[in-house]
Backbone as a chain_set.jsonl record, in Angstrom:
{"seq": "MAEKLLPEENKVVRHSLSVRLVHWLVALSTFALLFSGFGQLPLYKRYMVDQIPGLGWTSNFSITLYIHYVAAMVLIFAVVYHVVYHTLKREFGILPRRGDFRESIQIIKCMLGFGEEPPSDKYLAEQRLAYAYFAVSFLLIIVTGIIKVIKNLPSSSLMVADSFMKLNTALHNVATFMILFGIITHLAAFLYRDNRKLIPGMFSGKVDLDYARRRHSIWCNRLLKNSSNKTFSS", "coords": {"N": [[1.176, 106.011, -29.129], [1.951, 102.957, -29.089], [2.798, 100.075, -31.155], [0.249, 97.504, -31.322], [-2.153, 94.969, -30.757], [-5.734, 95.232, -31.423], [-7.932, 93.492, -31.0], [-10.73, 93.579, -30.094], [-11.419, 95.652, -31.659], [-11.043, 95.05, -34.105], [-8.686, 95.819, -35.252], [-5.351, 97.118, -36.057], [-2.882, 98.669, -34.233], [-0.757, 100.465, -36.064], [1.111, 102.777, -36.635], [2.79, 105.292, -34.499], [1.812, 108.244, -32.673], [3.778, 109.886, -32.942], [5.138, 108.962, -35.239], [3.07, 109.706, -37.117], [2.634, 112.672, -36.913], [5.391, 113.379, -37.805], [4.906, 112.478, -40.566], [2.897, 114.202, -41.351], [3.878, 116.725, -40.955], [6.22, 116.755, -42.757], [4.784, 116.505, -45.232], [2.925, 118.723, -45.456], [4.92, 120.913, -45.163], [6.399, 120.203, -47.117], [4.734, 120.552, -49.588], [4.23, 123.389, -49.084], [6.699, 124.18, -49.345], [7.291, 123.784, -52.022], [5.137, 125.14, -53.386], [5.724, 127.877, -52.438], [8.41, 128.03, -53.612], [8.142, 127.813, -56.388], [6.899, 130.129, -56.737], [8.612, 132.063, -56.515], [9.808, 132.077, -59.098], [9.269, 133.95, -61.484], [6.254, 131.988, -61.599], [3.787, 132.339, -60.92], [2.892, 135.162, -61.326], [3.312, 135.229, -63.92], [1.523, 133.447, -65.197], [-0.877, 134.413, -64.426], [-1.685, 133.97, -61.885], [-1.787, 134.898, -59.674], [-4.042, 136.881, -60.153], [-6.133, 135.426, -58.995], [-8.784, 135.957, -56.878], [-7.896, 136.285, -53.531], [-5.189, 135.164, -53.961], [-3.44, 137.122, -54.483], [-0.952, 137.815, -53.168], [0.671, 135.896, -54.218], [2.544, 136.461, -55.874], [4.343, 138.011, -54.736], [7.518, 138.309, -53.986], [8.941, 138.524, -51.73], [7.193, 137.655, -49.521], [6.588, 135.047, -50.555], [9.335, 133.981, -50.219], [9.849, 134.108, -47.511], [7.503, 132.303, -46.572], [8.836, 130.173, -47.86], [11.234, 129.934, -46.503], [10.505, 129.427, -43.701], [8.775, 127.139, -44.026], [10.857, 125.456, -44.913], [12.203, 125.428, -42.438], [10.706, 123.743, -41.108], [10.553, 121.396, -42.13], [13.389, 120.556, -41.863], [13.494, 120.239, -39.206], [11.481, 118.37, -38.938], [12.79, 116.057, -40.458], [14.926, 115.809, -38.878], [14.251, 115.251, -36.345], [13.22, 112.722, -36.966], [14.945, 111.273, -37.67], [16.699, 111.004, -35.418], [14.969, 109.952, -33.426], [14.032, 107.419, -34.041], [16.454, 106.358, -34.642], [17.312, 106.242, -31.854], [15.466, 104.562, -30.762], [16.166, 102.743, -32.124], [14.653, 101.514, -34.295], [14.298, 100.221, -37.563], [13.007, 99.377, -39.41], [12.021, 100.266, -41.923], [14.058, 100.603, -43.372], [15.515, 99.975, -46.732], [15.902, 96.614, -48.007], [17.893, 93.385, -48.934], [17.247, 92.251, -51.697], [14.851, 93.452, -52.264], [14.061, 94.91, -54.542], [13.627, 93.013, -56.447], [11.39, 91.636, -55.044], [9.384, 93.971, -55.122], [9.001, 93.911, -57.644], [7.269, 91.48, -57.949], [5.249, 92.22, -56.414], [4.078, 94.297, -57.889], [3.384, 93.029, -60.45], [1.616, 91.607, -59.678], [-0.447, 93.273, -58.702], [-1.046, 93.68, -61.303], [-2.642, 91.715, -61.853], [-1.229, 89.171, -61.984], [0.052, 86.232, -60.551], [0.91, 85.913, -57.033], [0.994, 87.975, -54.058], [4.091, 88.257, -52.374], [4.818, 87.267, -48.948], [4.822, 89.711, -46.658], [6.261, 92.213, -44.348], [5.984, 94.873, -41.731], [6.168, 96.761, -43.658], [5.929, 97.037, -47.057], [7.994, 95.638, -49.708], [8.273, 97.67, -51.436], [7.267, 100.106, -50.417], [9.744, 100.361, -48.826], [11.616, 100.686, -50.613], [10.637, 103.094, -51.57], [10.876, 104.932, -49.477], [13.747, 105.271, -49.413], [14.33, 106.492, -51.937], [12.788, 108.881, -51.177], [14.351, 109.744, -48.891], [17.057, 110.27, -50.072], [16.467, 112.36, -52.079], [15.266, 114.163, -50.335], [17.659, 114.882, -48.435], [19.281, 115.875, -50.311], [17.857, 118.249, -51.388], [17.757, 119.587, -48.851], [20.539, 119.954, -48.059], [21.539, 121.476, -50.383], [19.878, 123.734, -50.058], [20.425, 124.74, -47.929], [22.935, 125.585, -48.539], [22.554, 127.618, -50.559], [21.011, 129.409, -49.068], [23.11, 130.409, -47.135], [24.783, 131.344, -48.587], [23.306, 133.466, -49.735], [23.022, 135.107, -47.591], [23.461, 138.499, -46.287], [25.694, 138.97, -44.551], [27.14, 136.806, -45.275], [30.16, 135.008, -45.694], [31.076, 132.936, -47.246], [32.962, 131.838, -49.776], [32.732, 130.853, -52.87], [33.07, 129.147, -56.302], [31.543, 130.61, -58.876], [30.744, 128.509, -60.652], [30.032, 126.308, -58.894], [28.204, 127.284, -57.407], [26.219, 127.437, -59.478], [26.177, 124.897, -60.222], [25.194, 123.901, -57.603], [22.66, 125.254, -57.447], [21.43, 124.063, -59.68], [21.175, 121.195, -58.961], [19.564, 121.324, -56.499], [17.185, 122.001, -57.906], [16.956, 119.704, -59.48], [16.567, 117.837, -57.299], [14.126, 118.863, -56.386], [12.243, 118.294, -58.567], [12.694, 115.71, -58.353], [11.51, 115.124, -55.966], [8.689, 115.703, -56.215], [8.35, 114.035, -58.467], [8.096, 111.705, -56.759], [6.007, 112.475, -54.993], [3.87, 112.17, -57.04], [3.921, 109.727, -58.021], [3.745, 108.36, -55.126], [1.05, 109.159, -54.427], [-0.22, 107.966, -56.806], [-0.016, 105.116, -56.089], [-2.272, 104.679, -54.497], [-3.992, 104.333, -56.229], [-4.443, 101.704, -56.52], [-6.654, 99.421, -54.946], [-6.332, 97.777, -52.826], [-3.791, 99.083, -51.383], [-5.272, 101.477, -50.378], [-6.189, 100.446, -48.034], [-4.273, 101.245, -46.308], [-4.39, 103.995, -45.547], [-6.102, 105.027, -43.546], [-4.309, 104.629, -41.393], [-2.661, 106.724, -41.321], [-3.947, 108.578, -40.21], [-5.436, 108.009, -37.832], [-3.533, 106.087, -36.983], [-4.267, 103.353, -36.947], [-4.936, 100.349, -38.631], [-6.937, 97.98, -40.388], [-7.137, 94.727, -39.151], [-7.682, 92.266, -40.133], [-6.912, 92.856, -42.891], [-4.146, 93.647, -42.474], [-3.396, 91.072, -41.709], [-3.676, 89.736, -43.939], [-2.099, 90.885, -45.639], [0.302, 91.827, -44.744], [1.525, 89.739, -43.364], [3.906, 88.857, -42.114], [5.071, 90.708, -40.33], [2.18, 90.884, -38.938], [2.09, 88.279, -37.743], [4.031, 88.121, -36.205], [3.302, 90.118, -34.328], [0.921, 88.776, -33.322], [2.021, 86.435, -32.013], [2.653, 87.554, -29.436], [0.26, 88.113, -28.537], [-0.791, 88.67, -25.962], [-1.536, 91.34, -25.695], [0.252, 92.718, -25.038], [2.401, 95.66, -25.753], [4.572, 97.059, -28.185], [7.542, 98.434, -29.739], [7.17, 100.987, -32.066]], "CA": [[0.385, 104.77, -29.123], [2.96, 101.789, -29.556], [2.058, 98.908, -31.829], [-0.427, 96.339, -30.605], [-3.245, 94.246, -31.488], [-6.878, 95.531, -30.72], [-8.987, 92.458, -31.402], [-12.014, 93.893, -29.85], [-12.139, 96.678, -32.69], [-10.574, 94.407, -35.593], [-7.761, 96.733, -35.622], [-3.992, 96.977, -35.337], [-2.153, 100.053, -34.186], [0.389, 100.579, -37.096], [1.656, 104.131, -36.453], [2.299, 106.072, -33.244], [1.666, 109.543, -32.939], [5.24, 110.741, -33.271], [5.323, 108.924, -36.766], [2.041, 110.669, -38.038], [3.346, 113.873, -36.773], [6.295, 113.445, -38.805], [4.464, 112.305, -41.723], [2.3, 115.296, -41.746], [5.024, 118.06, -40.991], [7.17, 116.731, -43.943], [3.902, 116.686, -46.125], [2.687, 120.17, -45.19], [5.996, 121.54, -45.112], [7.189, 120.03, -48.593], [3.818, 121.134, -50.12], [4.693, 124.704, -49.014], [8.203, 124.594, -50.183], [7.137, 123.643, -53.705], [4.207, 126.293, -53.731], [6.673, 128.929, -52.547], [9.486, 127.991, -54.631], [7.766, 128.117, -57.992], [6.359, 131.399, -56.894], [9.791, 132.524, -56.883], [10.426, 131.719, -60.658], [7.885, 133.735, -60.808], [5.208, 131.507, -62.364], [2.324, 132.924, -60.319], [2.56, 136.296, -62.073], [3.336, 135.031, -65.505], [0.408, 132.757, -65.387], [-1.738, 135.192, -63.573], [-2.545, 133.051, -60.391], [-2.06, 136.268, -58.65], [-5.318, 137.68, -60.124], [-7.258, 134.739, -58.56], [-9.207, 136.328, -55.566], [-7.138, 135.78, -52.193], [-3.893, 134.91, -54.181], [-2.754, 138.364, -54.863], [0.18, 137.484, -52.635], [1.6, 134.883, -54.478], [3.673, 137.397, -56.625], [5.299, 138.836, -53.723], [8.822, 137.593, -53.934], [9.319, 138.705, -50.0], [6.041, 136.794, -49.003], [6.885, 133.577, -50.9], [10.679, 133.773, -49.616], [9.467, 134.139, -46.261], [6.915, 131.006, -46.484], [9.961, 129.023, -48.226], [12.313, 129.741, -45.271], [9.68, 129.247, -42.715], [8.606, 125.682, -44.652], [12.313, 124.614, -44.835], [12.966, 125.021, -40.942], [9.739, 122.623, -40.45], [10.944, 120.307, -42.856], [14.617, 120.373, -41.317], [13.21, 119.801, -37.78], [10.973, 117.041, -38.888], [13.732, 115.01, -40.9], [16.253, 115.463, -37.97], [13.41, 114.357, -35.345], [12.565, 111.448, -37.352], [16.361, 110.2, -37.727], [17.033, 110.628, -34.102], [13.821, 109.384, -32.587], [14.206, 106.005, -34.897], [17.85, 105.854, -34.429], [17.287, 106.085, -30.47], [14.719, 103.56, -30.443], [16.583, 101.211, -33.034], [13.652, 101.123, -35.361], [14.753, 100.31, -38.989], [11.874, 98.441, -40.582], [11.547, 101.183, -43.353], [15.26, 100.689, -44.53], [15.658, 98.891, -47.58], [16.609, 95.294, -47.778], [18.133, 92.818, -49.953], [15.922, 91.584, -52.57], [13.343, 94.32, -52.359], [13.609, 95.061, -56.035], [12.669, 91.879, -56.861], [10.101, 91.611, -54.282], [8.571, 95.047, -55.735], [8.446, 93.568, -59.143], [6.664, 90.616, -57.806], [4.165, 92.878, -55.988], [3.502, 95.116, -58.985], [2.83, 91.926, -60.982], [0.155, 91.167, -58.424], [-1.444, 94.411, -58.778], [-1.509, 93.935, -62.506], [-3.165, 90.234, -62.127], [-0.241, 88.116, -62.252], [0.398, 85.751, -59.506], [0.588, 86.418, -55.778], [2.131, 88.714, -53.344], [4.981, 87.589, -51.294], [4.325, 87.778, -47.643], [5.546, 91.134, -46.223], [6.708, 92.665, -43.068], [5.335, 95.966, -41.652], [6.331, 97.689, -44.846], [6.077, 96.53, -48.272], [9.176, 96.173, -50.46], [8.206, 98.935, -52.348], [7.434, 101.338, -49.464], [11.085, 100.535, -48.322], [12.541, 101.647, -51.603], [10.351, 104.725, -51.978], [11.449, 105.603, -48.234], [15.197, 105.332, -49.711], [14.213, 107.263, -52.744], [12.496, 110.351, -50.749], [15.313, 109.986, -48.176], [17.997, 110.666, -51.078], [15.988, 113.472, -52.65], [15.261, 115.213, -49.222], [18.925, 115.067, -48.425], [19.752, 116.619, -51.363], [17.273, 119.508, -51.015], [18.199, 120.325, -47.635], [22.108, 120.396, -48.18], [21.781, 122.381, -51.328], [19.08, 124.656, -49.682], [21.016, 125.35, -46.638], [24.126, 126.412, -49.366], [21.862, 128.484, -50.979], [20.8, 130.422, -47.896], [24.227, 130.614, -46.541], [25.38, 132.412, -49.924], [22.664, 134.817, -49.856], [23.176, 136.111, -46.342], [24.162, 139.671, -46.385], [26.913, 138.898, -43.991], [27.78, 135.637, -45.784], [31.418, 135.194, -46.146], [31.224, 132.009, -48.196], [33.569, 132.102, -51.043], [32.59, 129.682, -53.609], [32.982, 129.844, -57.537], [30.093, 130.664, -59.692], [30.126, 127.337, -61.296], [29.611, 125.626, -57.761], [26.524, 127.665, -57.142], [25.272, 126.822, -60.56], [25.76, 123.285, -59.891], [24.272, 123.604, -56.305], [21.279, 125.266, -57.811], [20.957, 122.78, -60.753], [20.842, 120.138, -58.016], [18.382, 121.871, -55.836], [16.154, 121.837, -58.956], [16.856, 118.362, -59.418], [15.828, 117.445, -56.017], [12.692, 119.386, -56.463], [11.597, 117.57, -59.417], [12.771, 114.237, -57.6], [10.313, 114.894, -54.942], [7.381, 115.821, -57.334], [8.004, 112.718, -59.154], [7.867, 111.004, -55.91], [4.626, 112.536, -54.421], [2.831, 111.819, -57.741], [3.8, 107.876, -57.626], [3.164, 107.919, -53.986], [-0.205, 109.211, -54.351], [-0.831, 106.886, -57.8], [-0.285, 103.91, -55.655], [-3.4, 104.663, -53.853], [-5.395, 103.93, -57.217], [-4.791, 100.318, -56.062], [-7.622, 99.295, -53.9], [-5.628, 97.254, -51.229], [-3.057, 100.189, -50.84], [-5.946, 102.261, -49.432], [-6.267, 100.106, -46.571], [-3.096, 101.858, -45.366], [-4.698, 105.427, -45.689], [-6.4, 105.225, -42.128], [-3.038, 104.473, -40.676], [-1.807, 108.129, -41.241], [-4.668, 109.652, -39.56], [-5.745, 107.461, -36.415], [-2.619, 105.197, -36.557], [-4.787, 101.989, -36.871], [-5.316, 99.808, -39.832], [-7.731, 96.639, -40.339], [-6.49, 93.569, -38.649], [-7.843, 91.117, -41.303], [-5.927, 93.349, -43.849], [-2.677, 93.289, -41.898], [-3.175, 89.495, -41.465], [-3.609, 89.01, -45.203], [-0.922, 91.464, -46.864], [1.717, 92.197, -43.817], [1.466, 88.623, -42.375], [5.103, 88.639, -41.181], [4.728, 91.652, -39.089], [1.374, 90.662, -38.163], [2.388, 87.055, -37.034], [4.927, 88.6, -35.002], [2.454, 90.567, -33.125], [-0.029, 87.585, -32.696], [2.752, 85.627, -31.022], [2.62, 88.223, -28.296], [-1.307, 88.449, -28.73], [-1.387, 89.147, -24.777], [-1.975, 92.652, -25.742], [1.932, 93.532, -24.622], [2.754, 96.54, -26.463], [5.763, 96.86, -28.927], [7.825, 100.075, -30.233], [6.726, 101.094, -33.666]], "C": [[1.519, 103.768, -29.832], [2.1, 100.817, -30.356], [1.397, 97.991, -31.054], [-1.69, 95.972, -31.207], [-4.36, 95.095, -30.649], [-7.819, 94.959, -31.458], [-10.362, 92.903, -31.39], [-12.527, 95.044, -30.952], [-11.621, 95.958, -34.268], [-9.544, 95.357, -36.169], [-6.106, 96.318, -35.154], [-3.17, 98.126, -35.27], [-0.822, 99.817, -35.015], [1.538, 101.65, -36.984], [1.516, 104.778, -35.268], [1.976, 107.486, -33.435], [2.857, 110.333, -33.458], [5.326, 110.349, -34.79], [4.29, 109.564, -37.722], [2.432, 111.912, -37.813], [4.468, 114.083, -37.782], [5.879, 113.602, -40.107], [4.026, 113.317, -42.274], [3.09, 116.475, -41.891], [5.69, 118.007, -42.123], [6.011, 116.965, -45.284], [3.48, 118.192, -46.455], [3.794, 120.844, -45.65], [6.639, 121.387, -46.764], [5.823, 120.583, -49.733], [4.132, 123.001, -50.206], [5.858, 125.308, -49.522], [7.864, 124.708, -51.468], [6.255, 124.72, -54.074], [4.818, 127.62, -53.782], [7.698, 129.072, -53.55], [9.109, 128.035, -56.214], [7.293, 129.656, -58.054], [7.523, 132.203, -57.03], [10.399, 132.861, -58.137], [10.296, 132.861, -61.336], [6.813, 133.351, -61.841], [3.994, 132.197, -62.157], [1.972, 134.429, -61.242], [2.407, 135.963, -63.433], [2.147, 134.195, -65.927], [-0.93, 133.252, -64.849], [-2.227, 134.581, -62.48], [-2.659, 134.08, -59.635], [-3.121, 136.973, -59.006], [-6.527, 136.833, -59.772], [-7.695, 135.606, -57.352], [-8.596, 135.533, -54.352], [-5.757, 135.193, -52.516], [-3.084, 136.06, -54.745], [-1.225, 138.307, -54.485], [1.055, 136.753, -53.127], [2.895, 135.029, -55.37], [4.581, 137.82, -56.193], [6.526, 138.016, -53.621], [9.076, 137.543, -52.404], [8.454, 137.663, -49.33], [6.426, 135.275, -49.24], [8.539, 132.944, -50.352], [10.379, 133.395, -48.247], [8.659, 132.646, -45.74], [8.022, 129.818, -46.809], [10.769, 128.606, -47.132], [11.647, 128.95, -44.085], [9.4, 127.422, -42.998], [9.772, 124.784, -44.336], [12.673, 124.173, -43.62], [11.923, 124.033, -40.44], [10.277, 121.38, -40.944], [12.284, 119.63, -42.128], [14.278, 119.586, -39.693], [12.382, 118.288, -37.96], [11.986, 115.947, -39.41], [14.663, 114.843, -39.62], [15.409, 114.589, -36.766], [13.21, 113.21, -35.707], [14.178, 110.566, -37.289], [16.592, 109.768, -36.316], [16.114, 109.704, -33.456], [14.159, 107.809, -32.937], [15.54, 105.371, -34.729], [18.132, 105.479, -32.926], [16.435, 104.755, -30.002], [15.337, 102.387, -31.384], [15.497, 100.655, -33.99], [14.101, 101.286, -36.762], [13.964, 99.436, -39.695], [11.771, 98.958, -41.873], [12.655, 101.142, -43.906], [15.027, 99.461, -45.52], [16.426, 97.557, -47.2], [16.963, 94.351, -48.739], [17.005, 91.901, -50.704], [14.73, 92.266, -52.75], [13.168, 94.899, -53.695], [13.079, 94.129, -56.486], [11.482, 91.692, -56.515], [9.125, 92.672, -54.842], [8.146, 94.667, -56.852], [7.435, 92.484, -59.049], [5.18, 91.229, -57.332], [3.302, 93.762, -57.233], [2.77, 94.09, -60.078], [1.57, 91.565, -60.354], [-1.0, 91.994, -58.817], [-1.799, 94.295, -60.118], [-2.511, 92.392, -62.901], [-2.455, 89.212, -62.127], [0.33, 87.721, -61.122], [0.155, 86.376, -58.111], [1.404, 87.225, -55.154], [2.824, 88.028, -52.376], [4.413, 87.833, -50.045], [5.243, 88.897, -47.263], [5.22, 91.172, -44.842], [5.706, 93.896, -42.908], [5.212, 96.712, -42.832], [6.409, 96.894, -45.962], [7.545, 96.704, -48.753], [9.067, 97.508, -51.059], [8.052, 100.24, -51.781], [8.894, 101.609, -49.058], [12.18, 101.399, -49.363], [11.924, 102.803, -51.811], [10.647, 105.503, -50.648], [13.137, 106.043, -48.83], [15.012, 106.736, -50.71], [13.894, 108.731, -51.985], [13.817, 110.885, -49.756], [16.613, 110.783, -49.048], [17.62, 112.429, -51.684], [15.756, 114.606, -51.63], [16.592, 115.625, -48.554], [19.442, 116.002, -49.258], [19.186, 117.934, -51.615], [17.644, 120.359, -50.118], [19.483, 120.737, -47.72], [22.04, 121.391, -49.155], [20.813, 123.71, -51.016], [19.761, 125.649, -48.869], [22.415, 126.063, -47.482], [23.635, 127.616, -49.835], [21.425, 129.788, -50.17], [22.013, 130.892, -47.47], [25.071, 131.976, -47.459], [24.835, 133.751, -49.994], [22.704, 135.614, -48.785], [23.794, 137.21, -46.654], [25.542, 139.55, -45.843], [27.665, 137.591, -44.364], [29.398, 136.209, -46.189], [32.037, 133.834, -46.71], [31.506, 132.218, -49.321], [33.489, 130.821, -51.735], [32.627, 130.201, -55.111], [31.685, 129.742, -58.006], [29.801, 129.4, -60.316], [29.465, 126.242, -60.158], [28.423, 126.115, -57.636], [25.919, 127.327, -58.108], [24.96, 125.53, -60.468], [25.008, 123.182, -58.609], [22.924, 124.021, -56.753], [20.684, 124.273, -58.783], [20.52, 121.489, -59.972], [19.926, 120.274, -57.365], [17.172, 121.809, -56.731], [15.86, 120.487, -59.42], [15.895, 117.391, -58.476], [14.148, 117.846, -56.143], [11.711, 118.542, -57.189], [11.3, 115.692, -59.183], [11.435, 113.992, -56.874], [8.926, 115.164, -55.551], [6.977, 114.73, -57.79], [7.542, 111.713, -57.985], [6.455, 111.082, -55.251], [3.669, 112.05, -55.388], [2.655, 110.093, -57.896], [3.338, 107.397, -56.512], [1.671, 108.095, -54.029], [-1.043, 108.147, -55.496], [-1.2, 105.669, -57.063], [-1.709, 103.483, -54.794], [-4.701, 104.3, -54.67], [-5.616, 102.461, -57.208], [-5.455, 100.06, -54.915], [-7.004, 98.811, -52.464], [-4.69, 98.373, -50.601], [-4.005, 101.304, -50.026], [-6.381, 101.825, -48.24], [-5.375, 100.853, -45.648], [-3.45, 103.601, -44.771], [-5.138, 105.77, -43.943], [-5.213, 105.259, -41.114], [-2.411, 105.854, -40.242], [-2.934, 109.019, -40.501], [-4.875, 109.047, -37.921], [-4.635, 106.526, -36.18], [-3.059, 103.778, -36.657], [-5.124, 101.485, -38.154], [-6.039, 98.332, -39.597], [-6.825, 95.426, -40.22], [-6.667, 92.585, -39.534], [-6.813, 91.891, -42.613], [-4.739, 92.998, -43.575], [-2.298, 91.682, -41.805], [-2.773, 88.939, -43.017], [-2.087, 89.67, -45.839], [0.331, 91.777, -45.872], [1.634, 90.95, -42.824], [2.698, 88.313, -41.688], [4.952, 89.468, -40.229], [3.425, 91.391, -38.184], [1.274, 89.414, -37.119], [3.228, 87.52, -36.105], [4.333, 89.349, -33.833], [1.631, 89.507, -32.371], [1.055, 86.894, -31.932], [2.903, 86.315, -29.849], [1.461, 88.923, -28.372], [-1.9, 88.78, -26.9], [-1.392, 90.48, -24.38], [-0.671, 93.534, -25.064], [1.833, 94.317, -25.724], [4.09, 96.668, -27.213], [6.193, 98.394, -29.581], [7.455, 99.903, -31.681], [7.683, 101.879, -34.266]], "O": [[1.853, 103.883, -31.011], [0.876, 100.762, -30.237], [1.976, 97.626, -30.031], [-2.215, 96.645, -32.094], [-4.133, 95.567, -29.535], [-8.47, 95.518, -32.341], [-11.125, 92.737, -32.341], [-13.714, 95.323, -31.124], [-11.899, 96.446, -35.363], [-9.52, 95.659, -37.362], [-5.73, 95.541, -34.276], [-2.741, 98.572, -36.334], [0.057, 99.049, -34.624], [2.717, 101.387, -37.217], [0.384, 104.951, -34.817], [1.887, 107.835, -34.612], [2.816, 111.26, -34.267], [5.559, 111.243, -35.604], [4.554, 109.896, -38.878], [2.652, 112.435, -38.905], [4.371, 115.02, -38.574], [6.251, 114.539, -40.813], [4.39, 113.643, -43.404], [2.983, 117.188, -42.889], [5.881, 119.084, -42.688], [6.401, 117.581, -46.275], [3.679, 118.736, -47.541], [3.603, 121.457, -46.7], [7.199, 122.273, -47.41], [6.228, 121.047, -50.799], [4.216, 123.666, -51.239], [6.057, 126.439, -49.966], [8.138, 125.747, -52.068], [6.553, 125.309, -55.113], [4.66, 128.412, -54.71], [7.84, 130.082, -54.239], [9.934, 128.312, -57.084], [7.276, 130.321, -59.089], [7.38, 133.168, -57.781], [11.284, 133.701, -58.298], [11.304, 133.051, -62.017], [6.47, 134.101, -62.756], [3.262, 132.592, -63.065], [0.864, 134.651, -61.729], [1.446, 136.373, -64.083], [1.805, 134.297, -67.105], [-1.942, 132.551, -64.846], [-3.409, 134.796, -62.209], [-3.642, 134.198, -58.903], [-3.365, 137.877, -58.206], [-7.675, 137.179, -60.048], [-6.714, 136.031, -56.741], [-8.771, 134.323, -54.207], [-5.098, 134.738, -51.581], [-2.096, 135.843, -55.446], [-0.353, 138.664, -55.277], [2.202, 136.779, -52.681], [3.839, 134.267, -55.58], [5.608, 138.083, -56.819], [6.396, 136.92, -53.077], [9.418, 136.473, -51.902], [8.993, 136.831, -48.601], [6.551, 134.447, -48.339], [8.817, 131.761, -50.155], [10.713, 132.268, -47.882], [9.049, 131.985, -44.777], [8.088, 128.763, -46.178], [11.022, 127.452, -46.787], [12.186, 127.965, -43.582], [9.817, 126.581, -42.203], [9.752, 123.72, -43.717], [13.225, 123.097, -43.387], [12.177, 123.46, -39.38], [10.434, 120.402, -40.212], [12.318, 118.433, -41.843], [14.806, 118.565, -39.251], [12.611, 117.294, -37.27], [12.011, 114.9, -38.764], [15.12, 113.726, -39.38], [15.797, 113.503, -36.336], [12.973, 112.421, -34.793], [14.349, 109.413, -36.895], [16.679, 108.594, -35.955], [16.562, 108.674, -32.951], [14.539, 107.065, -32.032], [15.748, 104.158, -34.681], [18.968, 104.621, -32.641], [16.734, 104.063, -29.029], [14.945, 101.223, -31.303], [15.493, 99.49, -34.388], [14.29, 102.428, -37.18], [14.432, 98.774, -40.622], [11.478, 98.261, -42.844], [12.644, 101.595, -45.05], [14.544, 98.358, -45.265], [17.307, 97.435, -46.349], [16.179, 94.443, -49.684], [16.179, 91.098, -50.27], [13.729, 91.794, -53.29], [12.069, 95.39, -53.957], [11.97, 94.274, -57.0], [10.546, 91.574, -57.304], [7.983, 92.261, -55.048], [7.007, 94.965, -57.211], [6.655, 92.424, -59.999], [4.126, 90.796, -57.796], [2.078, 93.789, -57.361], [1.651, 94.372, -60.509], [0.567, 91.23, -60.984], [-2.13, 91.635, -59.151], [-2.906, 94.773, -60.366], [-2.955, 92.114, -64.015], [-3.058, 88.151, -62.288], [1.067, 88.506, -60.525], [-0.692, 87.26, -57.981], [2.561, 87.305, -55.566], [2.26, 87.268, -51.589], [3.478, 88.633, -50.005], [6.419, 88.882, -47.625], [4.353, 90.547, -44.231], [4.767, 94.043, -43.69], [4.158, 97.312, -43.042], [7.084, 95.879, -45.789], [8.252, 97.638, -48.373], [9.998, 98.313, -51.033], [8.471, 101.279, -52.29], [9.322, 102.757, -48.935], [13.053, 102.243, -49.163], [12.636, 103.692, -52.278], [10.661, 106.731, -50.726], [13.582, 107.165, -48.589], [15.441, 107.838, -50.367], [14.673, 109.666, -52.17], [14.249, 112.038, -49.766], [17.058, 111.847, -48.616], [18.378, 113.398, -51.672], [15.976, 115.784, -51.914], [16.623, 116.768, -48.1], [20.07, 116.955, -48.798], [19.949, 118.795, -52.052], [17.854, 121.558, -50.297], [19.685, 121.924, -47.463], [22.577, 122.425, -48.758], [20.99, 124.706, -51.718], [19.766, 126.876, -48.96], [22.891, 127.085, -46.989], [24.23, 128.657, -49.558], [21.495, 130.945, -50.586], [21.984, 132.121, -47.413], [25.648, 133.015, -47.14], [25.425, 134.811, -50.201], [22.443, 136.809, -48.924], [24.79, 137.057, -47.361], [26.501, 139.943, -46.507], [28.727, 137.321, -43.803], [29.766, 137.261, -46.711], [33.247, 133.607, -46.673], [30.678, 132.712, -50.086], [34.062, 129.816, -51.314], [32.327, 131.369, -55.355], [30.847, 128.93, -57.614], [28.617, 129.15, -60.543], [28.558, 125.468, -60.462], [27.481, 125.332, -57.76], [24.847, 126.789, -57.833], [23.841, 125.031, -60.58], [24.139, 122.311, -58.562], [21.994, 123.253, -56.506], [19.572, 123.765, -58.641], [19.568, 120.817, -60.367], [19.133, 119.337, -57.446], [16.104, 121.538, -56.182], [14.723, 120.124, -59.719], [14.976, 116.609, -58.717], [13.198, 117.08, -55.977], [10.65, 118.13, -56.72], [10.445, 114.872, -59.516], [10.588, 113.112, -57.031], [8.023, 114.52, -55.017], [5.83, 114.286, -57.742], [6.636, 110.924, -58.25], [5.798, 110.077, -54.981], [2.653, 111.519, -54.941], [1.625, 109.419, -57.889], [2.678, 106.359, -56.469], [1.006, 107.131, -53.649], [-2.135, 107.629, -55.262], [-2.304, 105.137, -57.185], [-2.104, 102.349, -54.523], [-5.849, 104.07, -54.288], [-6.615, 101.929, -57.692], [-4.951, 100.415, -53.849], [-7.155, 99.316, -51.352], [-4.782, 98.595, -49.393], [-3.503, 101.949, -49.106], [-6.899, 102.582, -47.419], [-5.629, 101.068, -44.462], [-2.896, 104.202, -43.851], [-4.563, 106.615, -43.258], [-5.277, 105.933, -40.086], [-1.832, 106.096, -39.183], [-2.671, 110.197, -40.258], [-4.458, 109.679, -36.95], [-4.688, 106.033, -35.054], [-2.183, 102.939, -36.442], [-5.681, 102.307, -38.88], [-5.68, 97.621, -38.658], [-5.932, 95.156, -41.023], [-5.652, 91.925, -39.76], [-5.972, 91.178, -43.161], [-4.162, 92.14, -44.245], [-1.164, 91.203, -41.827], [-1.937, 88.082, -43.304], [-1.196, 89.012, -46.377], [1.408, 91.977, -46.434], [1.671, 91.129, -41.606], [2.652, 87.556, -40.719], [4.666, 88.986, -39.133], [3.444, 91.591, -36.97], [0.66, 89.41, -36.052], [2.958, 87.145, -34.964], [4.716, 89.272, -32.665], [1.619, 89.352, -31.15], [0.662, 86.85, -30.766], [3.389, 85.587, -28.983], [1.45, 90.152, -28.305], [-3.065, 89.045, -26.602], [-1.301, 90.885, -23.222], [-0.678, 94.709, -24.696], [1.247, 93.863, -26.707], [4.942, 96.155, -26.486], [5.393, 99.29, -29.851], [7.455, 98.846, -32.312], [7.61, 102.132, -35.468]]}, "num_chains": 1, "name": "protein.A"}
């Protein structure tokens, strides 16, 4: 479903099925990667997580490694699909723009009760910056993860210095904690009441039209100019 106004429902379609599918594939595969990755340290045996009924498998290295690889394949598929899909459709509204840092500070001040939010497009400035942060984090974890997999293959002929692999592992770990920090801040953003209005969009694809007019006025006004119910790419 493409972007369009639904005045009879007082809704506006914000996200297509494709966008929602990618979002949840990335979210679920990332959770599986984090859970299985920490299981290989091995934290779950050390802290007796494997003693919890139904979680005995968490300390089995072979199982957590298999989950890690499957989740990694899902994540890579979702990322590649996302990049190719939006590049072909020339949809770049989520990319950072000049002035996003300044605008984000203004939005944060408003959240704290100082001043008013600037008019925003489909995505807030802070959302565009968060996207860039996650893009760098996922790129780093995917590249370093692929190198680790190739190096560990029994038939691998990859000849690299131990110092390089140590650096690669360190960067993989850094990317892991970057993603963890990003998830925490992403979820913490919903402590702000206005941000909660965006949650339905990740399930149904729709958000409240009155909310869109008030907080995403640039985007909404662009749709209103074509209010004859013509559809737009998302």
